ROTOR-825813 format. One line per 2 residues: number of its first residue (from 1); their letters; for each residue z, y, x of N, C-alpha, C. Coordinates in steps of 0.2 Angstrom, whole numbers. Atoms other than C-alpha are relative to their C-alpha. Layout:
BEGIN
NUM) A) Z,Y,X,Z,Y,X,Z,Y,X | ...
//
This chain:
BEGIN
1) XX) 0,8,-1,98,385,22,7,-3,-3 | -6,3,3,111,375,12,1,-7,4
3) XX) -1,6,-3,119,359,18,-4,-6,-3 | 4,5,3,111,342,14,3,-1,-7
5) XX) -3,1,7,124,340,-1,-3,6,-4 | 3,-5,4,117,357,-7,-7,-2,-3
7) XX) 7,2,1,100,349,-7,0,-7,-4 | 0,6,4,106,334,-17,0,-7,5
9) XX) 0,5,-5,107,323,-1,7,-2,2 | -7,3,-1,123,312,0,0,-5,6
11) XX) -1,5,-6,130,301,14,0,-7,-3 | 0,7,3,129,286,2,-6,-1,-5
13) XX) 6,2,4,116,277,-8,2,1,-7 | -3,-1,7,120,285,-25,-4,-1,-6
15) XX) 4,2,6,115,281,-42,-5,5,-3 | 5,-6,2,108,298,-47,-6,0,3
17) XX) 6,0,-4,96,298,-33,-4,-6,-1 | 3,6,1,92,280,-36,-4,0,-7
19) XX) 4,0,6,87,283,-54,-6,5,0 | 5,-4,-1,77,298,-50,-6,-2,3
21) XX) 5,3,-4,67,289,-37,-4,-6,-4 | 2,6,4,65,273,-48,-5,2,-6
23) XX) 4,-2,6,59,283,-63,-4,7,0 | 5,-5,-2,48,296,-55,3,7,-3
25) XX) -3,-7,1,60,311,-57,3,1,-8 | -2,0,7,64,307,-76,8,0,0
27) XX) -7,0,1,82,310,-82,1,-6,-4 | -2,6,4,89,293,-87,8,0,-1
29) XX) -7,0,2,105,292,-97,2,-6,-3 | -3,6,3,116,277,-101,3,2,-7
31) XX) -3,0,7,120,275,-120,4,-6,-1 | -5,5,0,136,265,-122,0,-3,-7
33) XX) 0,3,6,136,252,-136,6,-4,0 | -6,4,1,152,244,-143,-3,-5,-5
35) XX) 3,5,5,146,227,-150,6,-4,-3 | -5,3,3,163,223,-156,3,-7,3
37) XX) -2,6,-4,167,209,-143,7,1,1 | -7,0,-3,184,204,-137,0,-4,6
39) XX) -1,3,-6,190,195,-122,4,-7,0 | -3,6,0,196,177,-118,8,1,1
41) XX) -7,-1,-1,213,184,-112,3,5,-5 | -3,-4,6,215,194,-128,0,-4,-6
43) XX) 1,4,6,210,182,-141,4,-7,0 | -4,6,0,221,168,-135,-3,-6,3
45) XX) 3,6,-3,208,157,-127,3,-1,7 | -3,0,-7,216,161,-110,7,3,0
47) XX) -6,-4,0,230,173,-115,-1,5,-5 | 0,-6,5,235,188,-125,2,6,4
49) XX) -2,-6,-3,237,206,-121,-6,3,5 | 5,-2,-4,222,207,-109,2,2,7
51) XX) -2,-2,-7,222,214,-91,5,5,-1 | -6,-5,1,238,224,-88,-2,7,0
53) XX) 3,-7,-1,228,240,-83,-4,2,-6 | 5,-1,4,217,239,-98,2,3,-7
55) XX) 0,-2,7,216,249,-114,-8,1,-2 | 7,-1,1,198,247,-121,-2,7,-2
57) XX) 2,-7,2,198,264,-129,0,5,6 | 0,-5,-5,201,272,-112,-7,1,4
59) XX) 6,0,-3,183,268,-107,-6,0,-5 | 5,0,6,174,268,-124,0,7,-3
61) XX) 1,-7,3,167,285,-130,2,0,-7 | -3,-1,7,174,291,-146,-6,-2,-5
63) XX) 5,1,4,157,290,-154,-1,-8,-1 | 1,7,1,155,271,-151,6,-3,-4
65) XX) -6,3,3,173,268,-157,-1,1,-8 | 0,-2,7,169,277,-174,-6,-3,-4
67) XX) 6,3,3,152,269,-177,-1,-7,1 | 1,7,-1,152,251,-180,-7,-3,0
69) XX) 7,2,0,134,250,-183,-4,1,7 | 3,-1,-6,124,247,-167,-6,5,0
71) XX) 6,-5,1,108,256,-173,3,7,0 | -2,-7,1,118,271,-178,3,3,7
73) XX) -3,-2,-7,128,271,-161,-6,3,5 | 5,-1,-5,112,271,-151,-4,6,-2
75) XX) 3,-6,2,103,284,-162,3,6,2 | -4,-6,-1,117,296,-161,1,1,8
77) XX) -1,-1,-8,120,293,-142,-7,2,3 | 6,-3,-2,101,296,-139,-1,7,-1
79) XX) 1,-7,2,101,312,-148,5,4,4 | -5,-3,-5,117,317,-138,-3,1,7
81) XX) 3,0,-7,108,312,-122,-5,5,1 | 6,-4,0,93,322,-126,2,8,0
83) XX) -3,-7,1,103,338,-132,4,2,6 | -5,-3,-5,117,339,-119,-2,-2,7
85) XX) 2,2,-7,109,330,-104,-7,0,2 | 7,0,-1,91,333,-106,-3,-6,2
87) XX) 2,6,-2,88,315,-105,-7,-2,-2 | 7,2,2,70,308,-105,0,-7,-2
89) XX) 0,7,2,74,289,-105,7,-2,0 | -7,3,1,89,278,-108,1,-7,2
91) XX) -2,7,-2,98,263,-102,5,-2,-6 | -4,2,6,106,253,-117,6,-4,4
93) XX) -5,2,-4,123,249,-110,6,-3,-5 | -6,3,3,135,236,-118,6,0,4
95) XX) -5,-1,-5,151,241,-110,7,-3,-2 | -6,2,2,167,238,-120,1,-7,0
97) XX) -2,7,0,176,221,-118,-5,-4,4 | 4,5,-4,166,206,-113,-6,-2,-4
99) XX) 6,0,4,148,207,-119,-4,-6,0 | 3,7,1,143,189,-116,5,-5,-3
101) XX) -5,4,3,158,182,-125,-2,-2,-7 | 2,2,6,149,174,-139,-6,-6,1
103) XX) 5,4,-1,136,160,-142,-7,3,1 | 6,-3,-2,119,163,-135,-5,3,-6
105) XX) 4,-2,6,110,164,-152,3,7,-3 | -3,-6,3,122,178,-158,-1,5,5
107) XX) 2,-5,-5,120,187,-141,-7,3,-1 | 7,-2,0,101,187,-143,-1,4,-6
109) XX) 1,-4,6,102,194,-161,3,7,1 | -3,-7,-1,114,208,-155,-4,4,5
111) XX) 4,-3,-5,104,212,-140,-7,3,-2 | 7,-2,3,87,212,-149,1,6,-5
113) XX) -1,-6,4,94,224,-162,1,6,4 | -1,-6,-4,100,236,-149,-7,2,3
115) XX) 7,-1,-3,83,235,-140,-5,2,-4 | 5,-2,5,74,238,-156,0,8,-1
117) XX) -1,-7,2,80,256,-157,-4,5,5 | 4,-4,-4,67,268,-150,-2,-3,7
119) XX) 1,4,-6,61,255,-137,-5,4,5 | 4,-4,-4,48,268,-131,4,4,5
121) XX) -4,-4,-4,62,278,-124,5,-4,5 | -5,4,-4,72,263,-116,-3,-3,6
123) XX) 3,3,-6,69,258,-98,5,-5,3 | -5,5,-3,85,248,-94,5,-3,-5
125) XX) -4,4,4,97,236,-101,6,-2,4 | -6,1,-5,115,234,-94,5,-4,-5
127) XX) -5,4,4,128,221,-100,6,-1,4 | -6,1,-4,146,221,-94,4,-6,-3
129) XX) -3,6,1,155,205,-93,6,-2,5 | -4,3,-4,168,194,-85,-3,-6,4
131) XX) 3,6,-3,165,180,-72,0,-6,-4 | -1,7,3,171,166,-83,-3,0,-7
133) XX) 4,-1,7,160,172,-98,-8,0,1 | 7,0,-1,143,169,-90,-2,-7,3
135) XX) 3,7,-2,133,153,-87,-7,0,0 | 8,0,-1,115,148,-84,-4,2,-6
137) XX) 4,-2,6,110,149,-102,0,7,-2 | 0,-7,1,116,167,-104,-4,4,5
139) XX) 4,-3,-5,108,171,-87,-7,0,-2 | 7,0,2,92,165,-94,-2,4,-6
141) XX) 1,-5,6,94,175,-110,-1,7,3 | 1,-7,-3,96,191,-100,-6,1,4
143) XX) 6,0,-3,82,186,-89,-6,1,-4 | 6,0,5,70,185,-104,-1,7,-2
145) XX) 2,-7,2,71,204,-106,-3,4,6 | 2,-4,-6,66,208,-88,-7,1,1
147) XX) 7,-1,0,48,208,-92,-2,7,-3 | 1,-6,3,51,224,-102,5,5,2
149) XX) -6,-5,-2,67,232,-95,2,-2,7 | -4,2,-6,76,233,-79,7,-2,-2
151) XX) -6,3,3,91,222,-83,6,-1,6 | -5,1,-5,108,223,-74,6,-3,-4
153) XX) -6,3,3,123,212,-77,6,3,4 | -5,-3,-3,139,221,-73,6,-4,-1
155) XX) -6,5,1,154,210,-69,6,2,4 | -6,-2,-3,172,214,-65,2,-5,5
157) XX) -3,4,-5,178,207,-48,7,3,0 | -7,-3,0,193,219,-48,3,0,7
159) XX) -3,2,-7,201,211,-33,-2,-7,2 | 2,6,-3,197,197,-21,6,-5,1
161) XX) -6,3,-1,215,191,-21,3,-3,-6 | -3,3,6,221,178,-33,7,2,-2
163) XX) -7,-3,2,239,184,-32,-1,6,-4 | 1,-6,4,233,201,-38,-3,-2,-7
165) XX) 3,2,7,222,193,-52,5,-3,-5 | -5,3,4,237,183,-58,5,6,-2
167) XX) -5,-6,2,249,199,-58,-3,4,-5 | 3,-5,5,236,209,-68,-2,-4,-6
169) XX) 2,4,6,234,194,-81,-8,0,-1 | 8,0,0,215,194,-76,-2,-6,-4
171) XX) 2,6,3,214,176,-83,-6,-4,3 | 5,3,-4,201,171,-70,1,1,7
173) XX) -1,-1,-7,201,168,-52,-6,3,4 | 5,-3,-4,191,175,-38,-6,-6,2
175) XX) 5,5,0,183,158,-36,-5,-1,-5 | 4,0,6,176,159,-53,-5,6,0
177) XX) 5,-5,-2,168,176,-48,-5,-2,4 | 5,2,-5,160,168,-33,-5,-5,-4
179) XX) 4,5,3,153,154,-44,-5,4,-5 | 4,-4,5,146,167,-57,-5,3,4
181) XX) 5,-4,-5,138,177,-42,-6,-5,2 | 4,5,-3,130,160,-36,-6,-1,-6
183) XX) 5,2,5,121,158,-53,-6,5,0 | 5,-5,0,111,174,-49,-4,0,7
185) XX) 3,0,-6,105,168,-32,-8,1,0 | 7,-1,0,87,167,-37,-2,3,-7
187) XX) 1,-3,6,88,178,-52,-3,7,1 | 3,-7,-1,78,194,-55,5,5,-4
189) XX) -5,-5,2,94,202,-63,3,4,5 | -3,-4,-5,102,216,-54,8,-1,-2
191) XX) -7,1,1,121,212,-52,4,6,3 | -4,-6,-2,133,227,-52,7,-3,0
193) XX) -7,2,-1,151,223,-46,5,6,-1 | -5,-5,1,166,233,-52,7,-2,4
195) XX) -7,2,-4,182,234,-41,5,6,-2 | -6,-5,1,199,243,-43,4,0,7
197) XX) -4,-1,-6,207,250,-27,7,3,-2 | -7,-3,1,226,254,-27,5,-4,-3
199) XX) -6,4,2,236,240,-33,6,0,5 | -5,-2,-4,253,244,-26,2,-5,5
201) XX) -2,5,-5,256,228,-17,-6,-2,5 | 5,1,-5,239,228,-8,0,5,5
203) XX) 1,-4,-6,237,235,9,-7,3,1 | 6,-3,-1,223,246,15,-5,-5,3
205) XX) 4,6,-3,217,231,26,-2,-5,-5 | 2,5,6,217,220,10,-6,3,-4
207) XX) 5,-3,4,206,233,1,-6,0,4 | 6,1,-4,194,233,16,-4,-6,-1
209) XX) 2,7,1,192,215,13,-5,0,-6 | 5,0,6,183,219,-4,-7,1,2
211) XX) 6,-2,-2,169,227,5,-4,-6,4 | 3,6,-4,166,212,17,-2,-5,-5
213) XX) 2,6,5,166,200,2,-6,2,-4 | 6,-2,4,153,211,-8,-6,0,5
215) XX) 6,0,-5,142,212,8,-3,-6,0 | 3,6,-1,140,194,9,-5,-3,-5
217) XX) 4,2,6,131,192,-8,-6,4,-1 | 6,-4,0,113,198,-7,-2,2,-8
219) XX) 1,-1,7,113,197,-26,3,6,-3 | -3,-6,3,124,212,-28,-4,6,2
221) XX) 4,-6,-1,113,227,-30,4,7,-1 | -4,-6,2,126,240,-37,7,-2,1
223) XX) -7,1,1,144,243,-36,3,6,-4 | -4,-5,3,157,253,-46,7,0,3
225) XX) -6,0,-3,172,258,-36,5,4,-5 | -5,-3,4,188,263,-46,6,1,3
227) XX) -7,0,-2,205,269,-41,4,-2,-6 | -4,2,5,219,262,-51,3,6,-4
229) XX) -3,-5,4,224,273,-65,3,-3,-6 | -4,3,5,237,270,-78,-1,4,-7
231) XX) 1,-3,7,233,273,-97,4,-2,-5 | -4,2,6,242,273,-113,-3,-6,-3
233) XX) 2,6,3,241,257,-123,-1,-6,4 | 0,6,-4,241,246,-108,7,-3,2
235) XX) -6,3,-2,254,234,-102,3,4,6 | -2,-4,-6,254,243,-85,3,6,-1
237) XX) -3,-6,2,257,259,-94,7,0,-2 | -7,1,2,273,253,-102,4,-1,6
239) XX) -4,1,-6,279,247,-85,1,6,4 | 0,-6,-4,274,263,-76,5,5,-3
241) XX) -5,-5,3,284,274,-88,7,-2,1 | -7,2,-2,300,263,-85,1,0,7
243) XX) -1,0,-7,298,262,-67,-7,2,4 | 6,-2,-3,284,272,-59,-1,-3,7
245) XX) 2,3,-7,275,265,-43,-5,5,3 | 5,-4,-4,264,272,-30,-7,0,-2
247) XX) 7,-1,1,247,278,-34,-4,4,4 | 4,-4,-5,233,286,-24,0,8,-3
249) XX) 1,-7,1,233,305,-23,-8,1,1 | 7,-1,-1,215,312,-23,-2,0,7
251) XX) 1,0,-8,216,315,-4,1,-7,3 | 0,7,-2,222,297,-1,-6,-4,-2
253) XX) 5,4,2,209,290,-11,-7,1,3 | 6,-2,-3,195,300,-4,0,-3,8
255) XX) -1,3,-7,202,295,14,-2,-7,0 | 2,7,1,200,277,8,-7,-1,0
257) XX) 8,1,1,182,279,2,-3,2,7 | 3,-1,-7,178,287,19,0,-5,5
259) XX) 0,5,-5,183,272,28,-4,-6,-3 | 4,5,3,175,260,15,-7,0,0
261) XX) 7,-1,1,158,267,13,-4,-1,7 | 3,2,-5,153,265,31,-1,-7,1
263) XX) 0,8,-1,157,246,30,-5,-3,-5 | 4,3,6,146,244,14,-7,-1,2
265) XX) 7,2,-2,129,236,16,-5,6,-3 | 3,-7,1,117,251,16,-5,-1,-6
267) XX) 5,0,6,105,244,2,3,0,-7 | -4,0,6,119,243,-11,0,7,-3
269) XX) 0,-6,4,118,257,-24,7,1,-3 | -7,-1,3,135,265,-28,-1,4,-6
271) XX) 1,-3,6,135,269,-46,6,4,-2 | -6,-4,2,153,276,-47,5,-1,6
273) XX) -5,0,-5,166,281,-34,7,0,-2 | -6,0,3,180,283,-46,-1,0,-7
275) XX) 1,0,7,184,281,-64,7,3,-3 | -6,-4,3,196,291,-75,-1,0,-8
277) XX) 1,0,7,200,290,-93,1,7,-3 | -1,-7,3,201,304,-106,7,2,1
279) XX) -7,-3,-1,216,316,-104,5,-3,-5 | -5,2,5,224,310,-120,3,-7,1
281) XX) -2,7,-2,225,292,-113,3,0,7 | -2,0,-7,229,296,-95,7,1,1
283) XX) -8,-1,-2,247,293,-89,0,3,8 | 0,-2,-7,244,294,-70,-6,-4,4
285) XX) -2,-6,-3,238,299,-57,-4,6,-4 | 4,-6,2,233,316,-64,-1,5,5
287) XX) 2,-4,-6,224,325,-51,-2,7,-2 | 1,-7,2,222,341,-61,-7,2,0
289) XX) 7,-2,-1,203,341,-60,-4,-4,-5 | 4,4,4,189,336,-72,-5,-5,4
291) XX) 4,5,-4,176,322,-67,-4,4,5 | 5,-3,-4,164,334,-60,3,3,6
293) XX) -4,-3,-6,177,343,-49,2,-5,5 | -2,6,-4,183,326,-43,-6,-2,4
295) XX) 6,2,-4,165,321,-38,-2,5,5 | 2,-5,-5,162,337,-29,5,0,6
297) XX) -5,0,-6,178,336,-19,-2,-6,4 | 1,6,-4,174,318,-14,-6,1,4
299) XX) 6,-1,-3,156,322,-10,0,5,6 | -1,-5,-6,161,337,1,4,-3,6
301) XX) -3,3,-6,173,327,11,-4,-5,3 | 4,5,-3,161,313,14,-5,4,4
303) XX) 4,-3,-4,149,326,20,3,3,6 | -4,-4,-5,162,336,30,2,-5,6
305) XX) -2,5,-5,167,320,39,-6,-4,3 | 6,3,-2,149,314,42,0,-7,-1
307) XX) 0,7,2,152,298,33,-7,-2,-2 | 6,3,2,136,287,31,1,-7,-2
309) XX) -1,7,2,135,272,21,-4,-5,5 | 3,5,-4,132,256,31,0,2,8
311) XX) 0,-2,-7,135,265,48,4,-5,4 | -4,5,-3,148,252,52,-1,-7,-2
313) XX) 2,6,3,140,238,43,-2,-5,5 | 3,6,-4,138,221,52,-2,-6,-4
315) XX) 3,6,4,127,208,45,4,-7,3 | -4,6,-2,136,191,45,-6,-5,2
//
């Protein structure tokens, strides 16, 4: 007899299990599309340089960077998904930069092009954006695809504190995030919220506040948790090399997750517990493990400590 983890049972509502249950055991693989978008705090609309932690290449697969044609990106990504991951179905995922940062007619043209590639193999459509680049018209456009696909809007919250958002040159406030979330109150879109834990000026108590804020919005169906990591090509990377600052060790970050997960509303699906860039771009923290080994370490600690998502959740 193995442990629950050996049987694939985790102490939290994890994305892999969610996909298997939703799609009757089929393997579903996300294919990342680079639509060539930029961001308002990169192109001068709000600022230059982007968020201080960001280098777009650090979270964009090399394949997407090399192939400017959307159709070619998807076709090759699907071949890779079937060959290496034994994928049965796919989610088309517009990830790099701000994928609603364009007029609606242009967005529709681009989304339609992507979703025309092997539509019989596509079950989902995911679009990453910023709170200040979504409005009712763009929500309506995304909703127009929900009769054919499961559609989720992924939005960066990063921190709930305006002081932090200013320090990282986010270019938008937490109030703007809240207003964007309110646009989805009666929507059939699934909202995925992205957070970053470990800004050196934020305390553990402040980070706990992220969870309470997420819990109060029933629109939020998914979350992605990241620890702060420093990458080449970012403003924060330049500063870190000149004057290193405190970052999470793997043990410290796991300890934080074990405190956060019990507070999280039990129906929310955790798509990701951590994020890490390719080795050639990563400056720190280097935990000396690949993604699979990090995931295994965290999952085993969650099981060892008896952590259960929502066990300390209190509805407001």
